N, C-alpha and C positions, 0 to 999 in steps of 0.2 A: 553784703548782707541785706541792704534795703530791698533789692529785687527778690531775694529769698523770702523776706517777710511779706512782701506784697503777694507773692504766690501762695504763701501759707494762709494769710488772712482771706484771700479770695477763695481758696479751697474750703476753708472752714466757715465761710459765710452761708453755706447751704446746709439745712438741717439734715438732709439725707447723708451728705458727706460727713458731717459731725457724728452721726449715728454709726456710719461705717468705721470711722476712726475709733469710736468707743468699742464697737464689737471686735475690731481687729486688735485692739489693745489686750483683749482677753485670749484670743486664739486666732490662727489662720482660718479663713473661710474661702469657699469657692465663690466665684463671681455670681453664679446662678443662685446660690444659697443667700448671698447678700441681697440680691434682687428680690427674692421671695420675702425675706425678713423685712425689707424696706417697702414692699409692695409697689415696686417700680418695674417697668419693662426691662428686658435684657439690654436693648439698645440704649435706653436711658442710663442704666447702670454702667455700661461700658463708657459712656461719656463722663460719668462721675469718676470712674476709675482713672481715666486719662488725666482729669484735673488733679486728682490726688497724686498720681505719678509725677506730673509736672512740678508739683509742689514738693516732691521728695518724701511724701508721707507713706507711700506704699510701694511694695515690690511684688512682682508677679513671679510665680513658679509654676511651670506646667508639669503635671504628673499624669501621664497617659493622655486622655482627652480632656482632662479637667484642669482649669487654670485656678490656682489658689493665690490669694493675696495675703501678705503679712504687713504689719505696721513697721515702718522704718522709724525707730525711736530717735534717730539722730536729728531729724527735723524738729521733733517735739523738744529735744534738748536745746536746740538753737533758739526756739521760741521762749523756753524757760529762761535761758541766759539773758535774752533781750528784756523780758519782763523783770528779771531780778535787778536790772539797772535802776528800776523805779522803786525798789523796795524801801529805800531811805525816805521816800515821800509818802509811803503808806502809813496809815494810822487810823485811829478812830475818828468819827465825825467831829467829836469835840476837839481833838488835836488839830484837825484840819481848820476848823473855825478859829482856834487860838492862833495858829500860824498866820492865817489871813489877817486877823486883827493886829498882830505884831507887825506884819508887813505894812499895813495901812498906817499904823502909828509911827513907823520909822521913816516913811517916805513922805516928805512934805509936799510933793507934787500931786499926791492923791487926796481926794476928799471923800467923805462918806455922804455928802449932800448931793441931792439930785439938782441939776441946773434948772 
């Protein structure tokens, strides 16, 4: 799973690819239509598509002369599952500060004073 996550995060690190994922979450699009919507060249869009494919986020389907992309939701579900492992640690900012204060109070090796 770590390699899968690395590929996912690398793919989603680019705003054009995040926008592509967002659009493909709504419906399939042709590569040329995605290029036009994102205002990028077709060669650049093809590079983005390859990155998303490598990350397992999209699949291609050719109909006639047009290649359509669809979002592969299984990759997103894997990311959601990984993020869910941190759910127990999420809370409000107040809760986070209270947890930190409890930790400092319980661990005699830590001090709140600067050297």
